[in-house]
ZADO-1210 file (C-alpha; in nm, 4 decimals, padded with zeros to 6 digits):
<atoms>
<atom x="00.4041" y="-02.6013" z="-02.6851" code="MET" pos="1"/>
<atom x="00.0698" y="-02.7285" z="-02.5596" code="ALA" pos="2"/>
<atom x="00.2253" y="-02.9162" z="-02.2700" code="SER" pos="3"/>
<atom x="00.4310" y="-02.6086" z="-02.1766" code="SER" pos="4"/>
<atom x="00.1194" y="-02.3931" z="-02.1752" code="GLN" pos="5"/>
<atom x="-00.0587" y="-02.6540" z="-01.9651" code="THR" pos="6"/>
<atom x="00.2149" y="-02.6353" z="-01.7040" code="ARG" pos="7"/>
<atom x="00.1924" y="-02.2571" z="-01.7046" code="THR" pos="8"/>
<atom x="-00.1819" y="-02.2567" z="-01.6589" code="LEU" pos="9"/>
<atom x="-00.1684" y="-02.5106" z="-01.3810" code="ARG" pos="10"/>
<atom x="00.0929" y="-02.3036" z="-01.2055" code="ARG" pos="11"/>
<atom x="-00.1360" y="-02.0039" z="-01.2322" code="ARG" pos="12"/>
<atom x="-00.3995" y="-02.1815" z="-01.0319" code="ARG" pos="13"/>
<atom x="-00.3801" y="-02.0773" z="-00.6698" code="THR" pos="14"/>
<atom x="-00.1730" y="-02.3073" z="-00.4525" code="GLN" pos="15"/>
<atom x="-00.4722" y="-02.4582" z="-00.2739" code="ALA" pos="16"/>
<atom x="-00.3764" y="-02.7776" z="-00.0927" code="SER" pos="17"/>
<atom x="-00.6890" y="-02.9617" z="-00.1967" code="LYS" pos="18"/>
<atom x="-00.9959" y="-02.8943" z="-00.4151" code="PRO" pos="19"/>
<atom x="-01.2667" y="-02.6930" z="-00.2388" code="ILE" pos="20"/>
<atom x="-01.5540" y="-02.8330" z="-00.4424" code="SER" pos="21"/>
<atom x="-01.6375" y="-03.0597" z="-00.7342" code="GLN" pos="22"/>
<atom x="-01.4504" y="-02.9520" z="-01.0475" code="SER" pos="23"/>
<atom x="-01.5882" y="-03.0116" z="-01.3999" code="PRO" pos="24"/>
<atom x="-01.2495" y="-03.1700" z="-01.4832" code="LEU" pos="25"/>
<atom x="-01.2778" y="-03.4504" z="-01.2294" code="LYS" pos="26"/>
<atom x="-01.4279" y="-03.7025" z="-01.4704" code="SER" pos="27"/>
<atom x="-01.1919" y="-03.6222" z="-01.7622" code="LEU" pos="28"/>
<atom x="-00.8864" y="-03.8209" z="-01.8669" code="SER" pos="29"/>
<atom x="-00.5351" y="-03.6715" z="-01.8516" code="LYS" pos="30"/>
<atom x="-00.5283" y="-03.6011" z="-02.2266" code="SER" pos="31"/>
<atom x="-00.8703" y="-03.4349" z="-02.2073" code="GLN" pos="32"/>
<atom x="-00.7521" y="-03.2202" z="-01.9154" code="ILE" pos="33"/>
<atom x="-00.4430" y="-03.1167" z="-02.1160" code="ASP" pos="34"/>
<atom x="-00.6657" y="-03.0162" z="-02.4078" code="ASP" pos="35"/>
<atom x="-00.8931" y="-02.8225" z="-02.1725" code="TYR" pos="36"/>
<atom x="-00.6069" y="-02.6237" z="-02.0245" code="TYR" pos="37"/>
<atom x="-00.4457" y="-02.5530" z="-02.3622" code="SER" pos="38"/>
<atom x="-00.7757" y="-02.4081" z="-02.4853" code="ASP" pos="39"/>
<atom x="-00.8428" y="-02.1963" z="-02.1771" code="ALA" pos="40"/>
<atom x="-00.9274" y="-01.8336" z="-02.2497" code="VAL" pos="41"/>
<atom x="-01.0153" y="-01.5307" z="-02.0439" code="CYS" pos="42"/>
<atom x="-01.3884" y="-01.4966" z="-01.9797" code="GLU" pos="43"/>
<atom x="-01.3604" y="-01.1160" z="-01.9956" code="GLU" pos="44"/>
<atom x="-01.1605" y="-01.0520" z="-02.3143" code="CYS" pos="45"/>
<atom x="-01.1967" y="-01.3908" z="-02.4883" code="GLY" pos="46"/>
<atom x="-00.8223" y="-01.4251" z="-02.5455" code="SER" pos="47"/>
<atom x="-00.5926" y="-01.7086" z="-02.4467" code="GLY" pos="48"/>
<atom x="-00.2840" y="-01.4899" z="-02.4799" code="ASP" pos="49"/>
<atom x="-00.0658" y="-01.3966" z="-02.1846" code="ALA" pos="50"/>
<atom x="-00.1094" y="-01.7469" z="-02.0414" code="ALA" pos="51"/>
<atom x="00.1241" y="-01.6698" z="-01.7516" code="ASP" pos="52"/>
<atom x="-00.1271" y="-01.4088" z="-01.6353" code="GLU" pos="53"/>
<atom x="-00.4370" y="-01.6271" z="-01.6846" code="LEU" pos="54"/>
<atom x="-00.5812" y="-01.7231" z="-01.3477" code="LEU" pos="55"/>
<atom x="-00.8181" y="-02.0202" z="-01.3138" code="LEU" pos="56"/>
<atom x="-01.1056" y="-02.0236" z="-01.0691" code="CYS" pos="57"/>
<atom x="-01.0649" y="-02.2967" z="-00.8079" code="ASP" pos="58"/>
<atom x="-01.4358" y="-02.3803" z="-00.8313" code="LYS" pos="59"/>
<atom x="-01.5525" y="-02.3522" z="-01.1941" code="CYS" pos="60"/>
<atom x="-01.2101" y="-02.3660" z="-01.3674" code="ASP" pos="61"/>
<atom x="-01.2923" y="-02.0698" z="-01.5898" code="ARG" pos="62"/>
<atom x="-01.0006" y="-01.8427" z="-01.6806" code="GLY" pos="63"/>
<atom x="-00.9513" y="-01.4727" z="-01.6130" code="PHE" pos="64"/>
<atom x="-00.6539" y="-01.2523" z="-01.6909" code="HIS" pos="65"/>
<atom x="-00.5196" y="-01.0839" z="-01.3791" code="LEU" pos="66"/>
<atom x="-00.5443" y="-00.7493" z="-01.5570" code="PHE" pos="67"/>
<atom x="-00.8978" y="-00.8085" z="-01.6862" code="CYS" pos="68"/>
<atom x="-01.0401" y="-00.8508" z="-01.3372" code="LEU" pos="69"/>
<atom x="-01.1888" y="-00.5517" z="-01.1565" code="ARG" pos="70"/>
<atom x="-01.0266" y="-00.4601" z="-00.9293" code="PRO" pos="71"/>
<atom x="-00.7082" y="-00.5747" z="-01.1049" code="ILE" pos="72"/>
<atom x="-00.5106" y="-00.8498" z="-00.9317" code="ILE" pos="73"/>
<atom x="-00.1398" y="-00.7699" z="-00.9559" code="VAL" pos="74"/>
<atom x="-00.0097" y="-01.1155" z="-00.8660" code="SER" pos="75"/>
<atom x="-00.1388" y="-01.4698" z="-00.8338" code="VAL" pos="76"/>
<atom x="-00.3101" y="-01.5224" z="-00.4945" code="PRO" pos="77"/>
<atom x="-00.1392" y="-01.7631" z="-00.2560" code="LYS" pos="78"/>
<atom x="-00.4553" y="-01.9422" z="-00.1436" code="GLY" pos="79"/>
<atom x="-00.7776" y="-02.0498" z="-00.3144" code="PRO" pos="80"/>
<atom x="-00.9205" y="-01.7948" z="-00.5555" code="TRP" pos="81"/>
<atom x="-01.2759" y="-01.7817" z="-00.6867" code="PHE" pos="82"/>
<atom x="-01.4033" y="-01.5806" z="-00.9801" code="CYS" pos="83"/>
<atom x="-01.6685" y="-01.3103" z="-00.9231" code="PRO" pos="84"/>
<atom x="-01.9507" y="-01.5545" z="-01.0089" code="SER" pos="85"/>
<atom x="-01.8304" y="-01.8238" z="-00.7688" code="CYS" pos="86"/>
<atom x="-01.7108" y="-01.5949" z="-00.4936" code="SER" pos="87"/>
<atom x="-01.9017" y="-01.6066" z="-00.1681" code="SER" pos="88"/>
<atom x="-01.7452" y="-01.2756" z="-00.0626" code="GLN" pos="89"/>
<atom x="-01.9995" y="-01.0713" z="00.1224" code="LYS" pos="90"/>
<atom x="-02.0706" y="-00.7045" z="00.0735" code="LYS" pos="91"/>
<atom x="-01.8066" y="-00.4767" z="00.2222" code="LEU" pos="92"/>
<atom x="-01.8627" y="-00.4445" z="00.5944" code="LYS" pos="93"/>
<atom x="-01.8087" y="-00.0904" z="00.7150" code="TYR" pos="94"/>
<atom x="-01.6378" y="-00.0237" z="01.0445" code="PHE" pos="95"/>
<atom x="-01.8831" y="00.1136" z="01.3032" code="PRO" pos="96"/>
<atom x="-01.8746" y="00.4887" z="01.3550" code="LEU" pos="97"/>
<atom x="-01.8373" y="00.4492" z="01.7305" code="VAL" pos="98"/>
<atom x="-01.5747" y="00.6567" z="01.9084" code="GLN" pos="99"/>
<atom x="-01.4717" y="00.3925" z="02.1614" code="THR" pos="100"/>
<atom x="-01.4266" y="00.1285" z="01.8910" code="LYS" pos="101"/>
<atom x="-01.2195" y="00.3641" z="01.6754" code="ILE" pos="102"/>
<atom x="-01.0064" y="00.4697" z="01.9726" code="VAL" pos="103"/>
<atom x="-00.9387" y="00.1037" z="02.0565" code="ASP" pos="104"/>
<atom x="-00.8724" y="00.0035" z="01.6947" code="PHE" pos="105"/>
<atom x="-00.6061" y="00.2710" z="01.6433" code="PHE" pos="106"/>
<atom x="-00.4835" y="00.2616" z="02.0037" code="ARG" pos="107"/>
<atom x="-00.5268" y="00.6373" z="02.0361" code="ILE" pos="108"/>
<atom x="-00.3665" y="00.7887" z="02.3435" code="GLN" pos="109"/>
<atom x="-00.5727" y="01.0446" z="02.5283" code="ARG" pos="110"/>
<atom x="-00.3788" y="01.3649" z="02.5936" code="SER" pos="111"/>
<atom x="-00.4489" y="01.6343" z="02.8466" code="THR" pos="112"/>
<atom x="-00.5774" y="01.9659" z="02.7187" code="GLU" pos="113"/>
<atom x="-00.2593" y="02.1409" z="02.8298" code="SER" pos="114"/>
<atom x="-00.0402" y="01.8959" z="02.6388" code="THR" pos="115"/>
<atom x="-00.2432" y="01.9448" z="02.3232" code="GLN" pos="116"/>
<atom x="-00.2231" y="02.3212" z="02.3596" code="LYS" pos="117"/>
<atom x="00.1541" y="02.2996" z="02.4049" code="LEU" pos="118"/>
<atom x="00.1919" y="02.0968" z="02.0857" code="ASN" pos="119"/>
<atom x="-00.0248" y="02.3379" z="01.8879" code="TYR" pos="120"/>
<atom x="00.1693" y="02.6390" z="02.0200" code="ASP" pos="121"/>
<atom x="00.4967" y="02.4694" z="01.9327" code="SER" pos="122"/>
<atom x="00.3694" y="02.4041" z="01.5803" code="GLN" pos="123"/>
<atom x="00.2683" y="02.7687" z="01.5394" code="LYS" pos="124"/>
<atom x="00.6052" y="02.8929" z="01.6624" code="ARG" pos="125"/>
<atom x="00.7891" y="02.6573" z="01.4303" code="ARG" pos="126"/>
<atom x="00.5876" y="02.7770" z="01.1335" code="LYS" pos="127"/>
<atom x="00.6484" y="03.1431" z="01.2121" code="ARG" pos="128"/>
<atom x="01.0228" y="03.1017" z="01.2582" code="SER" pos="129"/>
<atom x="01.0627" y="02.8945" z="00.9433" code="SER" pos="130"/>
<atom x="00.8754" y="03.1491" z="00.7332" code="SER" pos="131"/>
<atom x="01.1525" y="03.4023" z="00.7962" code="LEU" pos="132"/>
<atom x="01.4193" y="03.1937" z="00.6252" code="VAL" pos="133"/>
<atom x="01.2239" y="03.0131" z="00.3556" code="VAL" pos="134"/>
<atom x="01.3817" y="03.2272" z="00.0841" code="SER" pos="135"/>
<atom x="01.7329" y="03.1413" z="00.2003" code="LYS" pos="136"/>
<atom x="01.7015" y="02.7705" z="00.2678" code="LYS" pos="137"/>
<atom x="01.5475" y="02.4760" z="00.0891" code="LYS" pos="138"/>
<atom x="01.1752" y="02.4265" z="00.1203" code="ARG" pos="139"/>
<atom x="01.0643" y="02.2557" z="00.4399" code="LYS" pos="140"/>
<atom x="00.8218" y="01.9688" z="00.4835" code="LEU" pos="141"/>
<atom x="00.4825" y="02.0613" z="00.6257" code="LEU" pos="142"/>
<atom x="00.2717" y="01.8757" z="00.8827" code="PRO" pos="143"/>
<atom x="-00.0709" y="01.7650" z="00.7646" code="PHE" pos="144"/>
<atom x="-00.3634" y="01.9838" z="00.8632" code="ASN" pos="145"/>
<atom x="-00.6308" y="01.7753" z="01.0404" code="PRO" pos="146"/>
<atom x="-00.9985" y="01.8297" z="00.9729" code="THR" pos="147"/>
<atom x="-01.1474" y="02.0482" z="01.2458" code="GLU" pos="148"/>
<atom x="-01.4761" y="01.8572" z="01.2683" code="ASP" pos="149"/>
<atom x="-01.4264" y="01.5653" z="01.5147" code="PRO" pos="150"/>
<atom x="-01.7096" y="01.3654" z="01.3552" code="LEU" pos="151"/>
<atom x="-01.5511" y="01.3961" z="01.0116" code="ARG" pos="152"/>
<atom x="-01.2179" y="01.2812" z="01.1545" code="ARG" pos="153"/>
<atom x="-01.3950" y="00.9763" z="01.2955" code="MET" pos="154"/>
<atom x="-01.5378" y="00.9040" z="00.9498" code="GLU" pos="155"/>
<atom x="-01.1890" y="00.9263" z="00.8020" code="GLN" pos="156"/>
<atom x="-01.0505" y="00.6862" z="01.0608" code="MET" pos="157"/>
<atom x="-01.3469" y="00.4510" z="01.0164" code="ALA" pos="158"/>
<atom x="-01.2808" y="00.4394" z="00.6409" code="SER" pos="159"/>
<atom x="-00.9241" y="00.3235" z="00.7054" code="LEU" pos="160"/>
<atom x="-01.0404" y="00.0740" z="00.9677" code="ALA" pos="161"/>
<atom x="-01.2848" y="-00.0672" z="00.7101" code="THR" pos="162"/>
<atom x="-01.0044" y="-00.1200" z="00.4560" code="ALA" pos="163"/>
<atom x="-00.7641" y="-00.2686" z="00.7086" code="LEU" pos="164"/>
<atom x="-01.0297" y="-00.5054" z="00.8434" code="THR" pos="165"/>
<atom x="-01.1328" y="-00.6151" z="00.4931" code="ALA" pos="166"/>
<atom x="-00.7699" y="-00.6951" z="00.4052" code="THR" pos="167"/>
<atom x="-00.7037" y="-00.8576" z="00.7435" code="ARG" pos="168"/>
<atom x="-00.4318" y="-00.6073" z="00.8257" code="THR" pos="169"/>
<atom x="-00.3472" y="-00.4966" z="01.1785" code="GLU" pos="170"/>
<atom x="-00.3027" y="-00.1226" z="01.2172" code="PHE" pos="171"/>
<atom x="00.0534" y="-00.0080" z="01.2805" code="SER" pos="172"/>
<atom x="00.2024" y="00.3372" z="01.2371" code="ASN" pos="173"/>
<atom x="00.5647" y="00.2293" z="01.2863" code="GLU" pos="174"/>
<atom x="00.8121" y="-00.0029" z="01.1198" code="LEU" pos="175"/>
<atom x="00.7821" y="-00.3422" z="01.2891" code="THR" pos="176"/>
<atom x="01.0565" y="-00.5956" z="01.3476" code="TYR" pos="177"/>
<atom x="00.9316" y="-00.9525" z="01.3805" code="ILE" pos="178"/>
<atom x="01.1432" y="-01.2485" z="01.5025" code="PRO" pos="179"/>
<atom x="01.2568" y="-01.4511" z="01.2018" code="GLY" pos="180"/>
<atom x="01.2697" y="-01.1440" z="00.9768" code="MET" pos="181"/>
<atom x="01.5233" y="-00.8600" z="00.9670" code="ALA" pos="182"/>
<atom x="01.6190" y="-00.7236" z="01.3112" code="PRO" pos="183"/>
<atom x="01.6062" y="-00.3526" z="01.3895" code="LYS" pos="184"/>
<atom x="01.9860" y="-00.3439" z="01.3848" code="SER" pos="185"/>
<atom x="01.9780" y="-00.4288" z="01.0120" code="ALA" pos="186"/>
<atom x="01.8092" y="-00.0987" z="00.9300" code="ASN" pos="187"/>
<atom x="02.1213" y="00.1125" z="00.8838" code="ARG" pos="188"/>
<atom x="02.0975" y="00.3921" z="00.6296" code="ALA" pos="189"/>
<atom x="02.4763" y="00.3827" z="00.5829" code="VAL" pos="190"/>
<atom x="02.4287" y="00.0544" z="00.3915" code="LEU" pos="191"/>
<atom x="02.2363" y="00.2285" z="00.1112" code="GLU" pos="192"/>
<atom x="02.4090" y="00.2050" z="-00.2260" code="HIS" pos="193"/>
<atom x="02.5212" y="00.5560" z="-00.3189" code="GLY" pos="194"/>
<atom x="02.4208" y="00.7013" z="00.0166" code="GLY" pos="195"/>
<atom x="02.0922" y="00.8408" z="00.1461" code="MET" pos="196"/>
<atom x="01.9768" y="01.1955" z="00.2104" code="GLN" pos="197"/>
<atom x="01.9491" y="01.2913" z="00.5762" code="VAL" pos="198"/>
<atom x="01.6204" y="01.4329" z="00.7018" code="LEU" pos="199"/>
<atom x="01.6948" y="01.7741" z="00.8502" code="SER" pos="200"/>
<atom x="01.6403" y="01.8432" z="01.2186" code="LYS" pos="201"/>
<atom x="01.3446" y="02.0680" z="01.1423" code="GLU" pos="202"/>
<atom x="01.1817" y="01.8173" z="00.9079" code="ASP" pos="203"/>
<atom x="01.2371" y="01.5436" z="01.1667" code="THR" pos="204"/>
<atom x="01.0479" y="01.7580" z="01.4173" code="GLU" pos="205"/>
<atom x="00.7686" y="01.7930" z="01.1621" code="THR" pos="206"/>
<atom x="00.7550" y="01.4149" z="01.1146" code="LEU" pos="207"/>
<atom x="00.7441" y="01.3627" z="01.4908" code="ASN" pos="208"/>
<atom x="00.4666" y="01.6210" z="01.5170" code="LEU" pos="209"/>
<atom x="00.2614" y="01.4285" z="01.2596" code="CYS" pos="210"/>
<atom x="00.3143" y="01.1055" z="01.4530" code="LYS" pos="211"/>
<atom x="00.2163" y="01.2775" z="01.7776" code="SER" pos="212"/>
<atom x="-00.1014" y="01.4204" z="01.6261" code="MET" pos="213"/>
<atom x="-00.2064" y="01.0821" z="01.4936" code="MET" pos="214"/>
<atom x="-00.1353" y="00.9250" z="01.8309" code="GLY" pos="215"/>
<atom x="-00.3981" y="01.1464" z="01.9905" code="ARG" pos="216"/>
<atom x="-00.6544" y="01.1097" z="01.7108" code="GLY" pos="217"/>
<atom x="-00.5810" y="01.4183" z="01.5003" code="GLU" pos="218"/>
<atom x="-00.5879" y="01.2365" z="01.1692" code="TRP" pos="219"/>
<atom x="-00.4590" y="01.3320" z="00.8225" code="PRO" pos="220"/>
<atom x="-00.7476" y="01.4615" z="00.6057" code="PRO" pos="221"/>
<atom x="-00.7709" y="01.1418" z="00.3999" code="LEU" pos="222"/>
<atom x="-01.0601" y="00.9123" z="00.3150" code="MET" pos="223"/>
<atom x="-01.0235" y="00.5496" z="00.2023" code="VAL" pos="224"/>
<atom x="-01.2859" y="00.4575" z="-00.0568" code="VAL" pos="225"/>
<atom x="-01.3548" y="00.1403" z="-00.2521" code="PHE" pos="226"/>
<atom x="-01.3477" y="00.1676" z="-00.6296" code="ASP" pos="227"/>
<atom x="-01.4752" y="-00.1265" z="-00.8401" code="PRO" pos="228"/>
<atom x="-01.1797" y="-00.0865" z="-01.0783" code="LYS" pos="229"/>
<atom x="-00.8974" y="00.0136" z="-00.8446" code="GLU" pos="230"/>
<atom x="-01.0043" y="-00.1516" z="-00.5205" code="GLY" pos="231"/>
<atom x="-00.9318" y="00.0433" z="-00.2034" code="PHE" pos="232"/>
<atom x="-00.7874" y="00.3852" z="-00.2822" code="THR" pos="233"/>
<atom x="-00.7252" y="00.7104" z="-00.0957" code="VAL" pos="234"/>
<atom x="-00.8560" y="01.0594" z="-00.1666" code="GLU" pos="235"/>
<atom x="-00.7971" y="01.3991" z="-00.0089" code="ALA" pos="236"/>
<atom x="-01.0796" y="01.5014" z="00.2236" code="ASP" pos="237"/>
<atom x="-00.9637" y="01.8619" z="00.2308" code="ARG" pos="238"/>
<atom x="-00.7075" y="02.0750" z="00.0487" code="PHE" pos="239"/>
<atom x="-00.3518" y="01.9454" z="00.0990" code="ILE" pos="240"/>
<atom x="-00.0618" y="02.1798" z="00.0342" code="LYS" pos="241"/>
<atom x="00.2491" y="02.0882" z="-00.1629" code="ASP" pos="242"/>
<atom x="00.5259" y="01.9275" z="00.0515" code="LEU" pos="243"/>
<atom x="00.2816" y="01.8122" z="00.3192" code="THR" pos="244"/>
<atom x="00.3737" y="01.4830" z="00.4868" code="ILE" pos="245"/>
<atom x="00.0957" y="01.2424" z="00.3910" code="ILE" pos="246"/>
<atom x="00.2125" y="00.9433" z="00.5926" code="THR" pos="247"/>
<atom x="00.5091" y="00.7176" z="00.6579" code="GLU" pos="248"/>
<atom x="00.5220" y="00.3859" z="00.4732" code="TYR" pos="249"/>
<atom x="00.5292" y="00.1191" z="00.7426" code="VAL" pos="250"/>
<atom x="00.4985" y="-00.2551" z="00.7874" code="GLY" pos="251"/>
<atom x="00.7134" y="-00.5560" z="00.8743" code="ASP" pos="252"/>
<atom x="01.0807" y="-00.5131" z="00.7816" code="VAL" pos="253"/>
<atom x="01.2418" y="-00.8114" z="00.6123" code="ASP" pos="254"/>
<atom x="01.5413" y="-00.8976" z="00.3988" code="TYR" pos="255"/>
<atom x="01.4724" y="-00.8757" z="00.0263" code="LEU" pos="256"/>
<atom x="01.6261" y="-01.2221" z="-00.0205" code="LYS" pos="257"/>
<atom x="01.3464" y="-01.3662" z="00.1937" code="ASN" pos="258"/>
<atom x="01.0793" y="-01.2046" z="-00.0238" code="ARG" pos="259"/>
<atom x="01.2056" y="-01.2613" z="-00.3768" code="GLU" pos="260"/>
<atom x="00.9275" y="-01.5126" z="-00.4450" code="ASN" pos="261"/>
<atom x="00.6678" y="-01.3363" z="-00.2323" code="ASP" pos="262"/>
<atom x="00.3392" y="-01.2706" z="-00.4098" code="GLU" pos="263"/>
<atom x="00.2623" y="-00.9607" z="-00.2015" code="GLY" pos="264"/>
<atom x="00.1803" y="-00.6550" z="-00.4104" code="ASP" pos="265"/>
<atom x="00.2615" y="-00.3837" z="-00.1549" code="SER" pos="266"/>
<atom x="00.6296" y="-00.4338" z="-00.0747" code="MET" pos="267"/>
<atom x="00.8380" y="-00.1170" z="-00.0554" code="MET" pos="268"/>
<atom x="01.2151" y="-00.0839" z="-00.0831" code="THR" pos="269"/>
<atom x="01.3658" y="00.0277" z="00.2477" code="LEU" pos="270"/>
<atom x="01.7376" y="-00.0171" z="00.1787" code="ILE" pos="271"/>
<atom x="01.9020" y="-00.1038" z="-00.1520" code="SER" pos="272"/>
<atom x="02.2408" y="-00.2090" z="-00.0224" code="ALA" pos="273"/>
<atom x="02.5759" y="-00.2518" z="-00.1950" code="ASN" pos="274"/>
<atom x="02.5610" y="-00.6069" z="-00.0661" code="GLU" pos="275"/>
<atom x="02.2283" y="-00.7473" z="-00.1976" code="PRO" pos="276"/>
<atom x="02.1945" y="-00.9837" z="00.0987" code="LEU" pos="277"/>
<atom x="02.1588" y="-00.6780" z="00.3265" code="ARG" pos="278"/>
<atom x="01.8851" y="-00.5079" z="00.1224" code="SER" pos="279"/>
<atom x="01.5589" y="-00.4548" z="00.3113" code="LEU" pos="280"/>
<atom x="01.1933" y="-00.4215" z="00.2169" code="VAL" pos="281"/>
<atom x="00.8794" y="-00.3109" z="00.4019" code="ILE" pos="282"/>
<atom x="00.5943" y="-00.5645" z="00.3914" code="CYS" pos="283"/>
<atom x="00.2555" y="-00.4159" z="00.4952" code="PRO" pos="284"/>
<atom x="00.0420" y="-00.7226" z="00.4257" code="ASP" pos="285"/>
<atom x="00.0063" y="-00.8120" z="00.7952" code="LYS" pos="286"/>
<atom x="00.0680" y="-00.4767" z="00.9685" code="ARG" pos="287"/>
<atom x="00.0381" y="-00.1357" z="00.8069" code="GLY" pos="288"/>
<atom x="-00.1378" y="00.1975" z="00.7740" code="ASN" pos="289"/>
<atom x="-00.3060" y="00.4056" z="00.5051" code="ILE" pos="290"/>
<atom x="00.0077" y="00.4050" z="00.2879" code="ALA" pos="291"/>
<atom x="-00.0672" y="00.0583" z="00.1480" code="ARG" pos="292"/>
<atom x="-00.3944" y="00.1844" z="-00.0019" code="PHE" pos="293"/>
<atom x="-00.2463" y="00.4771" z="-00.1954" code="ILE" pos="294"/>
<atom x="-00.2393" y="00.3611" z="-00.5574" code="ASN" pos="295"/>
<atom x="00.0298" y="00.3877" z="-00.8221" code="GLY" pos="296"/>
<atom x="00.0349" y="00.5539" z="-01.1606" code="ILE" pos="297"/>
<atom x="00.0540" y="00.3664" z="-01.4905" code="ASN" pos="298"/>
<atom x="00.4125" y="00.4210" z="-01.6065" code="ASN" pos="299"/>
<atom x="00.3236" y="00.3019" z="-01.9562" code="HIS" pos="300"/>
<atom x="00.0552" y="00.5609" z="-02.0324" code="MET" pos="301"/>
<atom x="00.1282" y="00.9203" z="-02.1438" code="PRO" pos="302"/>
<atom x="-00.1224" y="01.0546" z="-01.8924" code="ASP" pos="303"/>
<atom x="00.0150" y="00.8460" z="-01.6056" code="GLY" pos="304"/>
<atom x="00.2504" y="01.1129" z="-01.4792" code="LYS" pos="305"/>
<atom x="-00.0274" y="01.3717" z="-01.4821" code="LYS" pos="306"/>
<atom x="-00.2101" y="01.1783" z="-01.2090" code="LYS" pos="307"/>
<atom x="00.0889" y="01.1736" z="-00.9769" code="GLN" pos="308"/>
<atom x="00.0443" y="01.4080" z="-00.6795" code="ASN" pos="309"/>
<atom x="00.2525" y="01.2245" z="-00.4178" code="VAL" pos="310"/>
<atom x="00.6198" y="01.1322" z="-00.4136" code="LYS" pos="311"/>
<atom x="00.7905" y="00.8541" z="-00.2224" code="CYS" pos="312"/>
<atom x="01.1183" y="00.9578" z="-00.0587" code="VAL" pos="313"/>
<atom x="01.3612" y="00.7636" z="00.1588" code="ARG" pos="314"/>
<atom x="01.5448" y="00.9513" z="00.4328" code="PHE" pos="315"/>
<atom x="01.8034" y="00.8779" z="00.6963" code="GLU" pos="316"/>
<atom x="01.6542" y="00.9571" z="01.0366" code="VAL" pos="317"/>
<atom x="01.8817" y="00.9037" z="01.3366" code="ASN" pos="318"/>
<atom x="02.0860" y="00.6503" z="01.1424" code="GLY" pos="319"/>
<atom x="01.7857" y="00.4475" z="01.0218" code="GLU" pos="320"/>
<atom x="01.6037" y="00.4547" z="00.6899" code="CYS" pos="321"/>
<atom x="01.2459" y="00.5800" z="00.6828" code="ARG" pos="322"/>
<atom x="01.0128" y="00.6045" z="00.3824" code="VAL" pos="323"/>
<atom x="00.7812" y="00.9052" z="00.3572" code="LEU" pos="324"/>
<atom x="00.4958" y="00.9795" z="00.1194" code="LEU" pos="325"/>
<atom x="00.4891" y="01.3548" z="00.0554" code="ILE" pos="326"/>
<atom x="00.2556" y="01.5740" z="-00.1503" code="ALA" pos="327"/>
<atom x="00.4389" y="01.6684" z="-00.4714" code="SER" pos="328"/>
<atom x="00.1944" y="01.9479" z="-00.5542" code="ARG" pos="329"/>
<atom x="-00.1182" y="02.1095" z="-00.4139" code="ASP" pos="330"/>
<atom x="-00.3965" y="01.8485" z="-00.3912" code="ILE" pos="331"/>
<atom x="-00.7571" y="01.9727" z="-00.3987" code="PRO" pos="332"/>
<atom x="-01.0298" y="01.8116" z="-00.1905" code="LYS" pos="333"/>
<atom x="-01.1752" y="01.5019" z="-00.3553" code="GLY" pos="334"/>
<atom x="-00.8687" y="01.4231" z="-00.5668" code="GLU" pos="335"/>
<atom x="-00.7294" y="01.0726" z="-00.5350" code="ARG" pos="336"/>
<atom x="-00.3700" y="01.0207" z="-00.4317" code="LEU" pos="337"/>
<atom x="-00.1205" y="00.8518" z="-00.6656" code="TYR" pos="338"/>
<atom x="00.2542" y="00.8050" z="-00.6682" code="TYR" pos="339"/>
<atom x="00.5091" y="00.6271" z="-00.8840" code="ASP" pos="340"/>
<atom x="00.5567" y="00.2698" z="-00.7625" code="TYR" pos="341"/>
<atom x="00.8709" y="00.2508" z="-00.9753" code="ASN" pos="342"/>
<atom x="01.0668" y="00.5326" z="-00.8203" code="GLY" pos="343"/>
<atom x="01.3781" y="00.3143" z="-00.7783" code="TYR" pos="344"/>
<atom x="01.3912" y="-00.0228" z="-00.9526" code="GLU" pos="345"/>
<atom x="01.1414" y="00.0200" z="-01.2398" code="ASN" pos="346"/>
<atom x="01.0326" y="-00.3412" z="-01.1921" code="GLU" pos="347"/>
<atom x="00.6763" y="-00.3047" z="-01.0657" code="TYR" pos="348"/>
<atom x="00.4157" y="-00.4173" z="-01.3260" code="PRO" pos="349"/>
<atom x="00.2010" y="-00.1066" z="-01.3745" code="THR" pos="350"/>
<atom x="00.1136" y="-00.1507" z="-01.7419" code="GLN" pos="351"/>
<atom x="-00.2419" y="-00.2585" z="-01.6591" code="HIS" pos="352"/>
<atom x="-00.3122" y="00.0048" z="-01.3950" code="PHE" pos="353"/>
<atom x="-00.6252" y="00.2113" z="-01.4603" code="VAL" pos="354"/>
</atoms>
């Protein structure tokens, strides 16, 4: 039993290729090292239980449960990991509130005044016409309502740029297809097991309107904040109405079979195919948008569902699968956004979520 636990603990060290600094175990014999590992406990809770979730610092060799750390670490890091005491991580560096830098970071396209007016008029006409038939047809998706104050919109964008920069993520507002991963041709909604609902023509226009607004700097009213317990998280910066499109979940598209042993904690199902080898996932660890910072509810707590105010829905759009995050109720200003990470497979470990 002791040797088995030793193997588990060693595996839960990060896969660093070589030691970064002098370890207190260097001068010990093999049997002493085995005893040390078998006695390892979490510095936060004092327990040696849940050994498969006990992470050892690559500098001081002290143990910490993944779920005892704040913010919680969902999976074992791929590279070297250092505990809070040994970490040399600097204070969060905020993205500069400079218009030119923000425009460049998000690759915002400048539109002519006439084009903007045309889009606004089109939006108003669409809203008026849809209001006449709302009682006869199913409820329609709504475009987000940008904050009117340009400075506040810049602050919202800067908050996302801060989070993306801190996590070394390149901004992208579209699904990306990288050589060596799944090609664009693999994203076929017809492959979905049991079929997939088709996004209506009107809702597709609404989605395109949201994309167009973001492309010219009219941002969703969302602010990314850093919480010591939850890490980066997203809150509403103004009232958001039920059924409003929050954002599309984007990132690199890859085959699930290529990511079965991936330690990433933000993968999203894109297609769950009848043939497992054709199933796809979205991986936002290298390229992504604000979606990756919207946190999940704790499925194991009675109050978990009460926090949920966003739903994750997959749609067929022009033959492809797209994943949208949509407000599932009215969201007041200042409320944080949460959705159920386990909407499909019920395999995501949320039992330690705050």
